[in-house]
KENU-54517 format. One record per residue (C-alpha): residue in one letter; x, y, z. Coordinates in nm, 3 decimals, padded with zeros to 5 digits. Example, Ala and Ser with C-alpha at 12.3 -4.5 7.8 and 13.67 -1.06 7.14 Angstrom:
% KENU-54517
(node 'A' (01.230 -00.450 00.780)),
(node 'S' (01.367 -00.106 00.714)),
//
This chain:
% KENU-54517
(node 'M' (01.280 -02.625 04.069)),
(node 'F' (01.220 -02.981 04.190)),
(node 'K' (01.542 -02.956 04.391)),
(node 'A' (01.424 -02.632 04.549)),
(node 'L' (01.089 -02.790 04.645)),
(node 'A' (01.253 -03.102 04.790)),
(node 'D' (01.356 -02.927 05.112)),
(node 'P' (01.083 -02.897 05.381)),
(node 'T' (01.217 -02.564 05.508)),
(node 'R' (01.192 -02.412 05.161)),
(node 'R' (00.839 -02.547 05.123)),
(node 'F' (00.752 -02.390 05.457)),
(node 'L' (00.890 -02.053 05.343)),
(node 'L' (00.672 -02.077 05.032)),
(node 'D' (00.372 -02.156 05.253)),
(node 'L' (00.443 -01.842 05.455)),
(node 'L' (00.453 -01.634 05.137)),
(node 'F' (00.130 -01.795 05.018)),
(node 'E' (-00.040 -01.689 05.341)),
(node 'R' (00.090 -01.333 05.310)),
(node 'E' (00.320 -01.198 05.043)),
(node 'G' (00.565 -00.913 05.066)),
(node 'R' (00.744 -01.040 05.379)),
(node 'T' (01.088 -00.922 05.481)),
(node 'L' (01.379 -01.150 05.569)),
(node 'T' (01.330 -01.061 05.935)),
(node 'E' (00.966 -01.169 05.925)),
(node 'L' (01.050 -01.499 05.757)),
(node 'E' (01.344 -01.564 05.989)),
(node 'S' (01.118 -01.524 06.293)),
(node 'Q' (00.906 -01.819 06.175)),
(node 'V' (01.195 -02.064 06.123)),
(node 'D' (01.424 -02.227 06.379)),
(node 'M' (01.736 -02.139 06.183)),
(node 'T' (02.002 -01.871 06.162)),
(node 'R' (01.948 -01.563 05.946)),
(node 'I' (02.223 -01.681 05.709)),
(node 'G' (02.053 -02.019 05.672)),
(node 'V' (01.721 -01.857 05.580)),
(node 'M' (01.901 -01.631 05.331)),
(node 'K' (02.055 -01.938 05.162)),
(node 'H' (01.715 -02.104 05.132)),
(node 'L' (01.559 -01.789 04.988)),
(node 'R' (01.843 -01.755 04.738)),
(node 'L' (01.779 -02.109 04.612)),
(node 'L' (01.408 -02.034 04.580)),
(node 'E' (01.489 -01.717 04.383)),
(node 'E' (01.724 -01.910 04.152)),
(node 'A' (01.443 -02.160 04.089)),
(node 'G' (01.206 -01.874 04.004)),
(node 'L' (00.969 -01.961 04.290)),
(node 'V' (01.035 -01.637 04.479)),
(node 'V' (01.073 -01.286 04.340)),
(node 'T' (01.184 -00.982 04.536)),
(node 'R' (01.109 -00.612 04.532)),
(node 'R' (01.284 -00.326 04.710)),
(node 'S' (01.073 -00.100 04.931)),
(node 'G' (01.297 00.165 05.083)),
(node 'R' (01.568 -00.014 05.277)),
(node 'E' (01.377 -00.341 05.292)),
(node 'K' (01.369 -00.632 05.049)),
(node 'L' (01.023 -00.782 05.016)),
(node 'H' (00.969 -01.144 04.909)),
(node 'F' (00.680 -01.268 04.694)),
(node 'L' (00.567 -01.614 04.591)),
(node 'N' (00.588 -01.671 04.214)),
(node 'P' (00.351 -01.961 04.132)),
(node 'V' (00.407 -01.950 03.755)),
(node 'P' (00.679 -02.225 03.741)),
(node 'I' (00.452 -02.458 03.939)),
(node 'R' (00.166 -02.377 03.706)),
(node 'L' (00.384 -02.465 03.406)),
(node 'I' (00.456 -02.807 03.559)),
(node 'H' (00.083 -02.851 03.618)),
(node 'D' (00.012 -02.771 03.253)),
(node 'R' (00.290 -03.007 03.140)),
(node 'W' (00.205 -03.312 03.349)),
(node 'I' (-00.166 -03.293 03.436)),
(node 'D' (-00.366 -03.318 03.115)),
(node 'K' (-00.735 -03.252 03.060)),
(node 'Y' (-00.821 -03.616 03.129)),
(node 'T' (-00.674 -03.623 03.479)),
(node 'E' (-00.703 -03.262 03.598)),
(node 'R' (-01.051 -03.298 03.746)),
(node 'Q' (-00.962 -03.611 03.947)),
(node 'A' (-00.628 -03.469 04.066)),
(node 'S' (-00.790 -03.139 04.163)),
(node 'A' (-01.063 -03.315 04.360)),
(node 'L' (-00.814 -03.529 04.552)),
(node 'A' (-00.588 -03.231 04.622)),
(node 'S' (-00.885 -03.030 04.749)),
(node 'L' (-00.994 -03.317 04.976)),
(node 'K' (-00.641 -03.350 05.118)),
(node 'T' (-00.620 -02.976 05.182)),
(node 'D' (-00.961 -02.964 05.348)),
(node 'L' (-00.882 -03.256 05.578)),
(node 'E' (-00.538 -03.130 05.678)),
(node 'T' (-00.602 -02.756 05.709)),
(node 'N' (-00.968 -02.715 05.791)),
(node 'E' (-00.870 -02.505 06.091)),
(node 'M' (-00.691 -02.249 05.872)),
(node 'T' (-00.853 -01.954 05.700)),
(node 'M' (-00.699 -01.740 05.429)),
(node 'A' (-00.860 -01.402 05.488)),
(node 'A' (-00.847 -01.179 05.182)),
(node 'T' (-00.656 -00.858 05.237)),
(node 'S' (-00.745 -00.526 05.080)),
(node 'E' (-00.380 -00.420 05.065)),
(node 'T' (-00.152 -00.652 04.879)),
(node 'I' (00.090 -00.669 04.590)),
(node 'Q' (00.113 -00.976 04.370)),
(node 'M' (00.428 -01.050 04.169)),
(node 'Y' (00.474 -01.308 03.895)),
(node 'R' (00.773 -01.385 03.675)),
(node 'V' (00.816 -01.606 03.370)),
(node 'Y' (01.099 -01.659 03.120)),
(node 'I' (00.985 -01.681 02.758)),
(node 'K' (01.189 -01.775 02.451)),
(node 'A' (01.067 -01.475 02.250)),
(node 'T' (01.175 -01.119 02.180)),
(node 'P' (01.055 -00.827 02.395)),
(node 'E' (00.875 -00.697 02.087)),
(node 'A' (00.680 -01.022 02.049)),
(node 'I' (00.580 -01.020 02.416)),
(node 'W' (00.474 -00.654 02.395)),
(node 'E' (00.253 -00.735 02.094)),
(node 'A' (00.104 -01.035 02.276)),
(node 'I' (00.008 -00.814 02.573)),
(node 'T' (-00.128 -00.514 02.381)),
(node 'K' (-00.282 -00.652 02.060)),
(node 'P' (-00.632 -00.809 02.054)),
(node 'E' (-00.540 -01.065 01.790)),
(node 'W' (-00.297 -01.209 02.047)),
(node 'T' (-00.485 -01.165 02.377)),
(node 'V' (-00.787 -01.351 02.241)),
(node 'Q' (-00.566 -01.663 02.219)),
(node 'Y' (-00.463 -01.708 02.585)),
(node 'G' (-00.576 -01.658 02.944)),
(node 'Y' (-00.934 -01.534 02.963)),
(node 'A' (-00.921 -01.444 02.589)),
(node 'P' (-01.040 -01.080 02.591)),
(node 'L' (-01.004 -00.842 02.298)),
(node 'V' (-00.791 -00.560 02.438)),
(node 'E' (-00.790 -00.198 02.328)),
(node 'Y' (-00.497 00.025 02.424)),
(node 'E' (-00.411 00.388 02.363)),
(node 'L' (-00.041 00.345 02.430)),
(node 'R' (00.036 00.685 02.579)),
(node 'S' (00.021 00.841 02.924)),
(node 'G' (-00.345 00.902 03.001)),
(node 'G' (-00.457 00.669 02.722)),
(node 'V' (-00.763 00.449 02.748)),
(node 'F' (-00.753 00.077 02.822)),
(node 'R' (-01.052 -00.147 02.759)),
(node 'A' (-01.095 -00.522 02.735)),
(node 'H' (-01.390 -00.640 02.529)),
(node 'A' (-01.570 -00.971 02.568)),
(node 'N' (-01.507 -01.231 02.300)),
(node 'D' (-01.795 -01.414 02.132)),
(node 'G' (-01.783 -01.698 02.381)),
(node 'M' (-01.812 -01.457 02.675)),
(node 'K' (-02.104 -01.275 02.513)),
(node 'A' (-02.280 -01.607 02.468)),
(node 'F' (-02.265 -01.639 02.848)),
(node 'G' (-02.425 -01.295 02.888)),
(node 'C' (-02.112 -01.085 02.945)),
(node 'P' (-02.128 -00.713 02.852)),
(node 'D' (-01.911 -00.579 02.570)),
(node 'V' (-01.658 -00.409 02.802)),
(node 'I' (-01.543 -00.647 03.075)),
(node 'S' (-01.255 -00.438 03.216)),
(node 'D' (-01.119 -00.088 03.181)),
(node 'G' (-00.848 00.146 03.303)),
(node 'E' (-00.595 00.409 03.206)),
(node 'V' (-00.242 00.385 03.070)),
(node 'I' (00.006 00.547 03.310)),
(node 'E' (00.331 00.470 03.127)),
(node 'A' (00.399 00.306 02.791)),
(node 'D' (00.762 00.239 02.697)),
(node 'P' (00.751 -00.023 02.419)),
(node 'P' (00.873 -00.290 02.430)),
(node 'R' (01.012 -00.260 02.782)),
(node 'K' (00.746 -00.140 03.025)),
(node 'L' (00.371 -00.087 03.051)),
(node 'V' (00.199 00.058 03.358)),
(node 'Q' (-00.177 00.094 03.377)),
(node 'T' (-00.479 00.096 03.604)),
(node 'W' (-00.720 -00.197 03.580)),
(node 'R' (-01.058 -00.306 03.712)),
(node 'M' (-01.328 -00.556 03.613)),
(node 'T' (-01.666 -00.418 03.499)),
(node 'M' (-01.861 -00.735 03.420)),
(node 'T' (-02.106 -00.674 03.707)),
(node 'P' (-02.186 -00.375 03.934)),
(node 'E' (-02.026 -00.565 04.224)),
(node 'M' (-01.701 -00.607 04.034)),
(node 'A' (-01.702 -00.248 03.914)),
(node 'S' (-01.744 -00.128 04.273)),
(node 'E' (-01.393 -00.244 04.366)),
(node 'A' (-01.107 00.003 04.338)),
(node 'F' (-00.896 00.050 04.028)),
(node 'T' (-00.579 -00.156 04.068)),
(node 'R' (-00.230 -00.081 03.935)),
(node 'L' (-00.076 -00.327 03.689)),
(node 'T' (00.287 -00.318 03.571)),
(node 'Y' (00.456 -00.526 03.301)),
(node 'D' (00.839 -00.524 03.297)),
(node 'I' (00.988 -00.689 02.988)),
(node 'D' (01.364 -00.751 03.000)),
(node 'P' (01.581 -00.946 02.753)),
(node 'V' (01.821 -01.174 02.937)),
(node 'R' (02.018 -01.410 02.711)),
(node 'G' (02.000 -01.627 02.402)),
(node 'G' (01.667 -01.499 02.277)),
(node 'V' (01.504 -01.541 02.620)),
(node 'T' (01.306 -01.255 02.776)),
(node 'R' (01.201 -01.216 03.139)),
(node 'L' (00.845 -01.093 03.194)),
(node 'T' (00.762 -00.966 03.542)),
(node 'V' (00.403 -00.875 03.630)),
(node 'T' (00.343 -00.666 03.942)),
(node 'H' (-00.021 -00.617 04.034)),
(node 'D' (-00.110 -00.387 04.321)),
(node 'V' (-00.462 -00.505 04.409)),
(node 'T' (-00.511 -00.271 04.703)),
(node 'G' (-00.882 -00.213 04.758)),
(node 'A' (-00.989 -00.508 04.541)),
(node 'P' (-00.999 -00.815 04.771)),
(node 'M' (-01.238 -01.011 04.551)),
(node 'W' (-01.013 -00.983 04.247)),
(node 'A' (-00.701 -01.032 04.455)),
(node 'A' (-00.827 -01.383 04.530)),
(node 'V' (-00.930 -01.453 04.170)),
(node 'L' (-00.597 -01.332 04.029)),
(node 'R' (-00.407 -01.554 04.270)),
(node 'G' (-00.602 -01.851 04.136)),
(node 'E' (-00.786 -01.916 04.463)),
(node 'S' (-01.122 -01.945 04.278)),
(node 'E' (-01.007 -02.186 04.007)),
(node 'S' (-01.215 -02.476 04.139)),
(node 'S' (-01.531 -02.265 04.100)),
(node 'G' (-01.460 -02.201 03.732)),
(node 'A' (-01.300 -01.857 03.768)),
(node 'G' (-00.971 -01.971 03.615)),
(node 'G' (-00.618 -01.982 03.746)),
(node 'G' (-00.554 -01.608 03.756)),
(node 'W' (-00.218 -01.464 03.658)),
(node 'S' (-00.044 -01.802 03.672)),
(node 'E' (-00.276 -01.939 03.404)),
(node 'I' (-00.258 -01.622 03.195)),
(node 'L' (00.123 -01.619 03.189)),
(node 'S' (00.142 -01.994 03.126)),
(node 'G' (-00.086 -01.948 02.827)),
(node 'L' (00.118 -01.653 02.700)),
(node 'K' (00.444 -01.849 02.725)),
(node 'T' (00.298 -02.157 02.555)),
(node 'L' (00.148 -01.951 02.273)),
(node 'L' (00.466 -01.759 02.195)),
(node 'E' (00.700 -02.058 02.222)),
(node 'T' (00.490 -02.325 02.047)),
(node 'G' (00.217 -02.142 01.858)),
(node 'E' (-00.038 -02.355 02.043)),
(node 'Q' (-00.311 -02.248 02.283)),
(node 'L' (-00.380 -02.393 02.625)),
(node 'P' (-00.745 -02.500 02.672)),
(node 'F' (-00.951 -02.208 02.796)),
(node 'Q' (-01.092 -02.222 03.147)),
(node 'S' (-01.438 -02.102 03.045)),
(node 'G' (-01.626 -01.913 02.778)),
(node 'P' (-01.375 -01.935 02.490)),
(node 'A' (-01.433 -01.757 02.163)),
//
C-alpha cells in the first residue's frame, strides 16, 4: 500500500475519488495528462493495494475509494497519546492548503469499503448480526435481526449511549436478503433524533467471501441516496467533531476484534 501511495498520480486519482466516488475510467482519464492505458495501470495498482474497489453498472466499471487500509495504518501507528496532536496538525494543513475547496454533500451516492480479515465467513457473519459481538466494536450498538426477507432490524443503544441521553432504538430497517454466512442486504436509517429519522432509508449490503488460507474478504456497499447527513458521517468526515470515523472505523474495529480478541478504543459513549 505504501508503494501505491508513493506515486503522485495515484494519490491524485484517490483525491478525485474522495471528491466524488463511482467514477468511470473515462472520467478519471479526462482529469490526468496521461494515456488511457497509463491510467488503467495506476488504477490496477490501487486495486491490488486495496485502496480502490470497483463495481459494474451496466457496461461501465465504477471506481470507489476504499479508505479502510489507510484507517488500519492510522490505528497501528497513531496511538491515543498522539492522535489529538496529529489530527490537529493535519486539519490545520488541510485548511491552509485547500480553504478554497468545498466538499458538497450529495444526496445520491454509493460508498464501498473492503477489508480482508483472518477469520471464517461464519465468524464474520456472527460479528455483524449478534449483539454480543457488535457491542464490542465501532459505535457498539446492540443489534437485533430477524434474518429473513422482510425481517426486522433494530440497533439498541448500549448503556454508555443511554447515559448520554440516547433513546433505546438508535437505528432501524428491514432485512431484504439473508444468505448466511455469505450475504446480508438490508435497509438502514438512524433514529436517534427526529432530524436523523427524517432522512431516507438507505440500502446496506454485506458480501462475505472466503479467499485463501483462512482469510475472508468483507465488502460493504452502502447506498446512502437521500441521506446526505449520514453519507458524510459514514465517510468519516465528522470524526473531528466526535461523530467517529464511520465505516472505516467500524471495519477496523471488526477486523481487530476478530483477529486479536482486543477492542479498539471507542470514539464516544462506550458501554
